[in-house]
C-alpha positions as CSV (number, residue, x, y, z in Angstrom):
1,X,-22.9,-113.8,37.4
2,X,-25.4,-111.0,36.7
3,X,-27.3,-109.5,39.6
4,X,-30.6,-107.7,40.1
5,X,-30.9,-104.5,42.1
6,X,-34.1,-103.4,43.9
7,X,-34.4,-99.8,45.2
8,X,-37.2,-99.0,47.7
9,X,-37.9,-95.3,48.5
10,X,-39.5,-95.6,51.9
11,X,-40.9,-92.9,54.2
12,X,-38.0,-92.8,56.5
13,X,-35.2,-94.2,54.4
14,X,-34.2,-95.6,51.0
15,X,-33.1,-99.2,50.8
16,X,-31.2,-101.1,48.1
17,X,-31.1,-104.9,47.8
18,X,-28.9,-107.0,45.5
19,X,-30.3,-110.3,44.5
20,X,-28.6,-113.1,42.6
21,X,-30.3,-115.0,39.8
22,X,-31.4,-117.8,42.2
23,X,-33.4,-115.3,44.2
24,X,-30.9,-115.1,47.1
25,X,-30.5,-111.7,48.8
26,X,-26.8,-111.1,48.9
27,X,-26.5,-107.4,50.0
28,X,-28.5,-104.6,51.5
29,X,-27.8,-100.9,52.2
30,X,-29.8,-98.0,53.3
31,X,-29.8,-94.3,54.2
32,X,-32.3,-92.3,56.2
33,X,-33.8,-88.8,55.5
34,X,-36.1,-86.6,57.5
35,X,-39.8,-85.8,57.3
36,X,-40.2,-82.0,57.4
37,X,-43.3,-80.4,59.0
38,X,-43.3,-76.7,58.1
39,X,-46.7,-76.4,59.8
40,X,-48.7,-78.5,62.3
41,X,-50.2,-81.5,60.4
42,X,-48.0,-81.1,57.3
43,X,-45.5,-83.7,56.1
44,X,-43.0,-82.9,53.4
45,X,-39.8,-84.3,52.0
46,X,-37.1,-82.9,49.7
47,X,-37.0,-85.0,46.5
48,X,-33.4,-84.1,46.0
49,X,-32.6,-85.7,49.3
50,X,-34.3,-88.8,48.1
51,X,-32.2,-88.8,44.9
52,X,-28.9,-88.2,46.6
53,X,-29.6,-90.8,49.2
54,X,-30.6,-93.3,46.5
55,X,-27.4,-92.6,44.5
56,X,-25.2,-93.1,47.6
57,X,-27.1,-96.2,48.7
58,X,-26.6,-97.9,45.3
59,X,-22.9,-97.2,45.5
60,X,-22.8,-98.5,49.0
61,X,-24.6,-101.8,48.3
62,X,-22.3,-102.5,45.2
63,X,-19.3,-101.9,47.4
64,X,-20.7,-104.1,50.1
65,X,-21.4,-107.0,47.8
66,X,-18.1,-106.4,46.0
67,X,-19.4,-106.2,42.4
68,X,-19.2,-103.6,39.7
69,X,-22.1,-101.8,38.1
70,X,-21.6,-103.8,34.9
71,X,-22.6,-107.0,36.8
72,X,-26.1,-105.6,37.5
73,X,-28.6,-106.9,34.9
74,X,-31.5,-104.6,35.8
75,X,-32.9,-102.3,38.4
76,X,-36.4,-102.4,39.9
77,X,-38.2,-99.7,41.9
78,X,-40.6,-99.6,44.8
79,X,-41.7,-96.6,46.8
80,X,-43.9,-95.0,49.4
81,X,-47.4,-94.4,48.0
82,X,-49.8,-91.5,47.7
83,X,-47.1,-88.7,47.7
84,X,-47.2,-85.7,45.4
85,X,-44.1,-84.6,43.4
86,X,-44.5,-81.7,40.9
87,X,-42.0,-81.1,38.1
88,X,-41.8,-78.2,35.6
89,X,-41.0,-78.3,31.9
90,X,-37.2,-78.6,32.7
91,X,-37.8,-81.6,35.0
92,X,-37.1,-79.6,38.1
93,X,-39.1,-80.0,41.3
94,X,-41.4,-77.0,41.9
95,X,-41.8,-77.5,45.6
96,X,-41.1,-80.1,48.4
97,X,-43.0,-83.4,48.0
98,X,-46.3,-83.6,50.0
99,X,-46.3,-87.2,51.4
100,X,-48.9,-89.5,52.8
101,X,-49.0,-88.5,56.5
102,X,-49.9,-84.9,55.5
103,X,-53.2,-83.6,56.9
104,X,-53.4,-80.2,55.3
105,X,-56.1,-81.3,52.8
106,X,-59.0,-81.7,55.3
107,X,-60.8,-78.7,53.8
108,X,-60.5,-80.2,50.3
109,X,-61.7,-83.6,51.7
110,X,-64.8,-82.0,53.1
111,X,-65.5,-80.1,49.9
112,X,-65.3,-83.2,47.9
113,X,-67.5,-85.1,50.4
114,X,-70.2,-82.6,49.7
115,X,-69.6,-82.4,45.9
116,X,-69.2,-86.1,45.1
117,X,-71.2,-89.2,45.9
118,X,-68.7,-91.0,48.1
119,X,-70.0,-94.4,47.3
120,X,-69.5,-93.8,43.6
121,X,-66.1,-92.4,44.2
122,X,-65.1,-95.4,46.2
123,X,-66.5,-97.8,43.5
124,X,-64.2,-96.1,41.0
125,X,-61.0,-95.6,43.0
126,X,-61.3,-98.3,45.7
127,X,-60.2,-95.6,48.2
128,X,-62.0,-93.8,51.0
129,X,-62.0,-90.1,50.9
130,X,-59.1,-89.3,53.2
131,X,-56.3,-86.8,53.6
132,X,-52.8,-87.7,52.3
133,X,-53.8,-88.9,48.9
134,X,-52.1,-87.3,45.8
135,X,-55.4,-86.2,44.3
136,X,-56.4,-84.1,47.3
137,X,-52.8,-82.7,47.7
138,X,-52.9,-81.6,44.0
139,X,-56.2,-79.8,44.6
140,X,-54.6,-78.1,47.6
141,X,-51.7,-76.8,45.5
142,X,-54.2,-75.6,42.8
143,X,-56.1,-73.6,45.5
144,X,-53.2,-72.3,47.6
145,X,-50.2,-72.2,45.3
146,X,-51.8,-71.3,41.9
147,X,-48.5,-69.9,40.5
148,X,-46.8,-73.3,41.2
149,X,-49.8,-75.1,39.8
150,X,-49.5,-73.1,36.5
151,X,-45.9,-74.3,36.0
152,X,-46.6,-78.0,36.5
153,X,-45.5,-80.2,33.5
154,X,-46.1,-83.6,35.2
155,X,-47.4,-84.9,38.5
156,X,-45.4,-87.8,39.8
157,X,-45.4,-90.3,42.7
158,X,-42.2,-90.6,44.7
159,X,-40.7,-93.7,43.2
160,X,-41.6,-92.4,39.7
161,X,-39.5,-89.3,40.4
162,X,-36.6,-91.5,41.2
163,X,-37.1,-93.4,37.9
164,X,-37.2,-90.1,36.1
165,X,-33.9,-89.1,37.6
166,X,-32.4,-92.5,36.6
167,X,-33.8,-92.7,33.1
168,X,-35.3,-89.4,32.1
169,X,-38.7,-91.1,31.5
170,X,-41.9,-89.8,33.0
171,X,-44.4,-92.6,33.8
172,X,-46.1,-94.5,36.6
173,X,-47.8,-97.9,37.1
174,X,-51.2,-99.2,38.2
175,X,-50.2,-100.3,41.7
176,X,-49.0,-96.8,42.6
177,X,-51.5,-94.9,40.5
178,X,-54.3,-96.7,42.3
179,X,-53.3,-94.9,45.5
180,X,-53.9,-91.4,44.2
181,X,-57.7,-91.1,44.4
182,X,-57.7,-90.3,40.6
183,X,-57.4,-93.8,39.2
184,X,-60.1,-96.2,38.0
185,X,-58.9,-99.4,39.8
186,X,-61.0,-101.8,37.7
187,X,-60.1,-100.3,34.3
188,X,-56.5,-99.7,35.3
189,X,-56.4,-96.2,33.9
190,X,-56.8,-92.6,35.0
191,X,-60.5,-91.8,35.5
192,X,-61.4,-89.2,32.9
193,X,-64.8,-88.6,34.5
194,X,-63.2,-87.9,37.9
195,X,-60.6,-85.6,36.5
196,X,-63.3,-83.7,34.7
197,X,-65.4,-83.3,37.9
198,X,-62.3,-82.1,39.8
199,X,-61.2,-79.8,36.9
200,X,-57.7,-81.4,36.8
201,X,-55.9,-81.4,33.5
202,X,-55.4,-85.0,32.3
203,X,-52.1,-84.1,30.6
204,X,-50.6,-83.4,33.9
205,X,-50.7,-87.1,34.8
206,X,-48.0,-89.5,33.6
207,X,-48.6,-92.4,31.2
208,X,-49.4,-95.7,33.0
209,X,-47.1,-98.7,32.2
210,X,-47.3,-102.2,33.7
211,X,-45.0,-102.9,36.7
212,X,-43.2,-105.7,35.0
213,X,-42.2,-103.7,31.9
214,X,-38.9,-101.9,31.3
215,X,-39.5,-98.2,32.0
216,X,-36.3,-96.8,30.6
217,X,-32.5,-97.1,30.7
218,X,-30.0,-95.6,33.0
219,X,-28.7,-92.3,31.7
220,X,-24.9,-91.5,31.6
221,X,-25.4,-89.0,34.4
222,X,-27.2,-91.4,36.6
223,X,-24.7,-94.1,35.9
224,X,-21.9,-91.9,37.0
225,X,-23.7,-91.0,40.2
226,X,-24.6,-94.6,41.1
227,X,-21.7,-96.6,39.8
228,X,-24.0,-98.6,37.5
229,X,-23.6,-99.0,33.8
230,X,-25.2,-96.5,31.4
231,X,-28.0,-98.3,29.5
232,X,-28.9,-100.6,32.4
233,X,-32.6,-101.3,32.1
234,X,-34.9,-100.0,34.8
235,X,-38.2,-101.7,35.4
236,X,-41.3,-99.7,36.0
237,X,-41.8,-101.3,39.5
238,X,-44.6,-100.4,41.8
239,X,-45.9,-99.1,45.1
240,X,-44.3,-100.5,48.2
241,X,-47.3,-102.6,49.1
242,X,-47.3,-104.5,45.8
243,X,-43.6,-104.9,45.8
244,X,-43.6,-106.1,49.4
245,X,-46.3,-108.6,48.5
246,X,-44.1,-109.9,45.6
247,X,-41.1,-110.0,47.9
248,X,-43.0,-112.1,50.5
249,X,-44.3,-114.4,47.8
250,X,-47.8,-113.5,48.9
251,X,-50.7,-115.5,47.4
252,X,-54.5,-115.3,47.8
253,X,-55.5,-116.6,51.2
254,X,-52.3,-115.2,52.9
255,X,-52.2,-112.0,54.8
256,X,-49.2,-109.8,55.5
257,X,-49.2,-107.9,58.7
258,X,-46.6,-105.1,58.3
259,X,-45.6,-102.8,61.1
260,X,-43.2,-100.1,59.8
261,X,-43.7,-96.4,60.1
262,X,-47.4,-97.0,59.3
263,X,-49.0,-100.4,59.6
264,X,-50.8,-102.4,56.9
265,X,-52.8,-105.6,56.7
266,X,-52.5,-106.8,53.1
267,X,-53.9,-109.7,51.1
268,X,-54.1,-110.5,47.4
269,X,-57.5,-111.3,46.0
270,X,-58.6,-113.1,42.8
271,X,-61.3,-110.5,42.2
272,X,-61.6,-106.8,43.0
273,X,-63.3,-106.5,46.4
274,X,-64.9,-103.2,47.3
275,X,-65.8,-102.8,50.9
276,X,-69.4,-101.4,51.2
277,X,-68.4,-99.7,54.5
278,X,-65.6,-97.8,52.7
279,X,-63.1,-98.8,55.4
280,X,-60.5,-100.7,53.3
281,X,-58.3,-99.7,50.4
282,X,-58.5,-101.6,47.1
283,X,-55.4,-101.3,45.0
284,X,-54.3,-102.6,41.7
285,X,-51.8,-105.5,41.8
286,X,-48.9,-106.2,39.5
287,X,-51.1,-108.3,37.2
288,X,-54.7,-107.3,36.1
289,X,-56.3,-110.5,37.2
290,X,-55.6,-109.9,40.9
291,X,-56.1,-107.0,43.3
292,X,-54.8,-105.9,46.7
293,X,-57.1,-105.4,49.7
294,X,-55.5,-103.4,52.4
295,X,-56.3,-101.9,55.8
296,X,-54.0,-99.1,56.9
297,X,-53.0,-97.8,60.3
298,X,-51.2,-94.4,60.0
299,X,-49.0,-94.6,63.2
300,X,-47.9,-98.2,63.8
301,X,-44.2,-98.4,64.3
302,X,-44.4,-94.6,64.4
303,X,-46.2,-95.0,67.8
304,X,-43.4,-96.9,69.3
305,X,-40.9,-94.4,67.8
306,X,-42.8,-91.6,69.4
307,X,-42.7,-93.5,72.7
308,X,-39.0,-94.1,72.3
309,X,-38.3,-90.4,71.5
310,X,-40.5,-89.0,74.3
311,X,-40.3,-91.5,77.1
312,X,-37.5,-93.8,76.2
313,X,-34.5,-91.5,76.6
314,X,-32.9,-93.9,79.1
315,X,-33.2,-96.8,76.6
316,X,-31.8,-94.7,73.8
317,X,-28.7,-93.8,76.0
318,X,-28.3,-97.4,77.2
319,X,-28.6,-98.7,73.6
320,X,-25.8,-96.5,72.5
321,X,-23.6,-97.8,75.2
322,X,-24.5,-101.4,74.6
323,X,-24.4,-101.2,70.8
324,X,-28.0,-102.4,70.4
325,X,-31.2,-100.9,69.3
326,X,-33.4,-98.8,71.7
327,X,-36.3,-100.8,70.3
328,X,-34.7,-104.0,71.6
329,X,-34.6,-102.6,75.1
330,X,-38.1,-101.3,74.9
331,X,-39.2,-104.8,73.9
332,X,-37.5,-106.2,76.9
333,X,-39.3,-103.5,79.0
334,X,-42.7,-104.4,77.5
335,X,-42.1,-108.1,78.2
336,X,-42.0,-107.3,81.9
337,X,-45.7,-106.3,81.9
338,X,-48.4,-109.0,81.8
339,X,-50.6,-109.4,78.7
340,X,-53.3,-106.8,78.8
341,X,-51.0,-104.3,80.5
342,X,-53.2,-104.5,83.6
343,X,-56.1,-102.7,81.9
344,X,-54.1,-99.9,80.2
345,X,-55.1,-99.2,76.6
346,X,-53.4,-97.1,73.9
347,X,-55.1,-95.7,70.9
348,X,-52.4,-95.4,68.1
349,X,-54.1,-92.4,66.4
350,X,-51.1,-90.1,66.6
351,X,-51.5,-89.1,62.9
352,X,-55.3,-89.5,62.8
353,X,-56.5,-92.8,61.5
354,X,-57.5,-94.7,58.3
355,X,-59.0,-98.2,58.7
356,X,-61.7,-98.4,60.0
357,X,-62.5,-94.9,61.1
358,X,-61.1,-92.7,58.3
359,X,-60.8,-89.8,60.7
360,X,-57.9,-87.3,60.4
361,X,-59.0,-85.8,63.7
362,X,-58.6,-88.9,65.8
363,X,-55.9,-88.6,68.4
364,X,-53.6,-91.0,70.2
365,X,-54.0,-91.5,73.9
366,X,-53.4,-93.8,76.9
367,X,-56.6,-94.8,78.7
368,X,-56.8,-96.4,82.1
369,X,-53.6,-95.1,83.7
370,X,-53.3,-95.8,87.4
371,X,-50.5,-95.3,90.0
372,X,-49.6,-98.9,89.6
373,X,-48.7,-98.6,85.9
374,X,-45.1,-98.4,84.8
375,X,-43.1,-97.7,81.7
376,X,-43.3,-101.4,81.0
377,X,-47.1,-101.3,80.9
378,X,-47.0,-98.3,78.7
379,X,-44.6,-99.9,76.2
380,X,-46.6,-103.0,76.1
381,X,-49.9,-101.1,75.7
382,X,-48.4,-99.3,72.6
383,X,-47.7,-102.7,71.0
384,X,-51.1,-104.0,72.0
385,X,-52.9,-100.9,70.7
386,X,-51.3,-101.1,67.3
387,X,-52.1,-104.8,67.1
388,X,-55.7,-104.1,68.1
389,X,-55.9,-101.5,65.3
390,X,-54.6,-104.0,62.8
391,X,-57.1,-106.6,64.0
392,X,-59.8,-104.2,62.9
393,X,-58.7,-104.8,59.3
394,X,-58.4,-108.5,59.8
395,X,-62.0,-108.8,60.9
396,X,-63.2,-106.6,58.0
397,X,-61.4,-108.9,55.6
398,X,-63.1,-111.9,57.0
399,X,-66.4,-110.0,56.9
400,X,-65.8,-109.4,53.2
401,X,-65.4,-113.2,52.6
402,X,-61.6,-113.3,52.5
403,X,-60.4,-116.7,53.5
404,X,-57.3,-116.5,55.7
405,X,-54.9,-119.5,55.6
406,X,-51.8,-117.9,57.2
407,X,-50.6,-114.5,58.5
408,X,-47.0,-113.4,57.7
409,X,-45.3,-110.8,59.9
410,X,-42.9,-108.2,58.4
411,X,-41.5,-104.8,59.2
412,X,-39.9,-103.6,62.4
413,X,-42.6,-105.1,64.5
414,X,-41.7,-108.5,63.3
415,X,-38.2,-108.2,64.9
416,X,-39.6,-108.0,68.4
417,X,-40.3,-111.3,70.0
418,X,-42.8,-109.9,72.4
419,X,-44.6,-108.0,69.6
420,X,-44.7,-111.3,67.6
421,X,-46.5,-113.0,70.4
422,X,-48.8,-110.1,71.0
423,X,-49.9,-110.2,67.3
424,X,-50.4,-114.0,67.4
425,X,-52.5,-113.7,70.6
426,X,-54.6,-110.7,69.4
427,X,-55.2,-112.1,65.9
428,X,-55.9,-115.6,67.3
429,X,-53.9,-117.1,64.5
430,X,-50.4,-118.7,64.3
431,X,-48.2,-116.1,62.7
432,X,-45.2,-116.8,60.5
433,X,-42.1,-114.6,61.0
434,X,-39.9,-114.3,58.0
435,X,-36.2,-114.0,58.7
436,X,-35.5,-111.6,55.8
437,X,-36.1,-107.9,56.7
438,X,-36.2,-106.7,53.1
439,X,-39.5,-107.1,51.3
440,X,-40.2,-104.1,49.1
441,X,-36.7,-103.7,47.8
442,X,-36.4,-107.4,47.3
443,X,-39.7,-107.5,45.4
444,X,-38.5,-104.6,43.2
445,X,-35.4,-106.7,42.3
446,X,-37.6,-109.7,41.4
447,X,-39.8,-107.4,39.2
448,X,-36.6,-106.2,37.5
449,X,-35.8,-109.9,36.9
450,X,-39.1,-110.5,35.2
451,X,-38.9,-107.3,33.1
452,X,-35.3,-108.1,31.9
453,X,-36.2,-111.7,31.1
454,X,-34.2,-113.3,33.9
455,X,-37.4,-114.9,35.1
456,X,-40.0,-116.4,32.8
457,X,-42.9,-114.7,34.4
458,X,-44.4,-113.5,37.7
459,X,-45.0,-117.2,38.9
460,X,-41.3,-117.8,38.4
461,X,-40.4,-114.7,40.4
462,X,-42.8,-115.8,43.2
463,X,-41.2,-119.2,43.3
464,X,-37.8,-117.5,43.8
465,X,-39.2,-115.5,46.6
466,X,-40.5,-118.6,48.4
467,X,-37.4,-120.6,47.8
468,X,-35.0,-117.9,49.0
469,X,-33.1,-119.5,51.9
470,X,-33.3,-116.3,53.9
471,X,-37.1,-116.5,53.8
472,X,-37.1,-119.6,56.0
473,X,-39.6,-118.7,58.7
474,X,-40.7,-119.8,62.1
475,X,-44.2,-119.9,63.5
476,X,-45.4,-118.2,66.7
477,X,-48.5,-119.8,68.1
478,X,-51.2,-118.0,70.1
479,X,-51.4,-118.8,73.8
480,X,-54.9,-119.9,74.6
481,X,-55.3,-117.9,77.8
482,X,-53.9,-114.7,76.2
483,X,-56.3,-115.1,73.2
484,X,-59.3,-115.2,75.6
485,X,-58.0,-112.2,77.5
486,X,-57.4,-110.2,74.3
487,X,-60.8,-111.0,72.9
488,X,-62.4,-109.5,76.0
489,X,-60.0,-106.5,75.8
490,X,-60.7,-106.0,72.1
491,X,-64.4,-105.4,72.9
492,X,-63.4,-102.5,75.2
493,X,-60.9,-101.3,72.6
494,X,-63.6,-101.1,70.0
495,X,-65.8,-99.0,72.3
496,X,-63.1,-96.3,72.9
497,X,-63.1,-94.5,69.6
498,X,-66.9,-94.0,69.5
499,X,-66.8,-92.8,73.1
500,X,-64.0,-90.3,72.3
501,X,-64.9,-89.1,68.8
502,X,-66.5,-85.9,70.0
503,X,-63.4,-85.1,72.1
504,X,-61.3,-85.6,68.9
505,X,-63.2,-83.1,66.9
506,X,-66.8,-84.0,66.7
507,X,-66.9,-85.7,63.3
508,X,-65.8,-88.9,61.8
509,X,-64.2,-89.1,58.3
510,X,-67.6,-88.9,56.6
């Protein structure tokens, strides 16, 4: 039997999934790595740490499944989007990668807001002008590290650097390139006009290949490091949102609500939808005839992680003793509080915010604390606040004419029973909870199957995703009384950001 291997380079960890030809997930392994903040508001990672973690993870998953590298038909790639990796003429990284939560480019954002027509920019790129995108990070390097900028041979996205280290090939794909602020999302190519205005050399950017193509073959050096066979084909792959959509079998009319480090509400559309309010992200999909419409929350699961690390020390200690996750104990704690957290609100803007405010100066806060509130109320308020933030995106989708037939929950937030119910109640929709945790790495494996000819086409791969026995899902239905309560609370929630905007810094993301 020949297997497919999907590798997802996430923000907090790399994940590897082994999939059999029938689309069944047969093995998963992962390894974490840190986010480094040399200065307040910065977010960097060491690409070499990514590579070494990826190598070890591939070896680990092969050992776990009990197969040799020669049994892997093809490898597919997925990765965190928007990050900046710079390589020199020898293929060496020139500096740590600047990744998506980074806020250092606020000055560049403001300069471009004055220099460019933001509506025209949004029409071209499908992206609001916000910090954390590769294009702005590259402008920052050009301004603040000119010696480094002068030595750049190629600008890569994170997963494309992994492919380079596996195959020696420098390239990207439309799904990932569309998250850079330099890509023409309708034409599926780099925007020459935009590069000219920004005075960025086009030759610095990699060629754009389609996600379902083969992007190179495993080099002998990479084969030795991973345990795979030299010459194994490596698919181009895509950004984690596109690969997760494939891994979920997402179709138009379906929405994925993902709570991981960040949070996303994602749907696939038949046509390219551009939000006149510049609140949403329009990204290229795996195939040209469809697009991705996405709302983004910067600190979704990250908000609960912050709560765990700052106020959940007892849960962390108890979790170690019990052999369970601290998040499980925090979920049990949150379940002790009534829906609505007795009037306590949490704004999950710990890293600023994207949809709908596009404000890097926004800040997280608890609002409405009283002497009667407990840790249980605070834990629940964090979950409710993140869900309210994602509801902002859901309502914008409906405003833009997107029909919603079902909502699928994924990511760490989908593992918590109380958070599942909170999302169902706040969205006012039944939500489907998939049993398989792996989506981006699984989707990358399916993309490899299409590229290598194991599957006929994308439709065949999607049918495998939906027929995968581990994707069998249960529905969580909204509770009528909770829905009414949360509708009332959401109106208060919506009023909080405008009321606090001047406290956060006096300006929105305009």
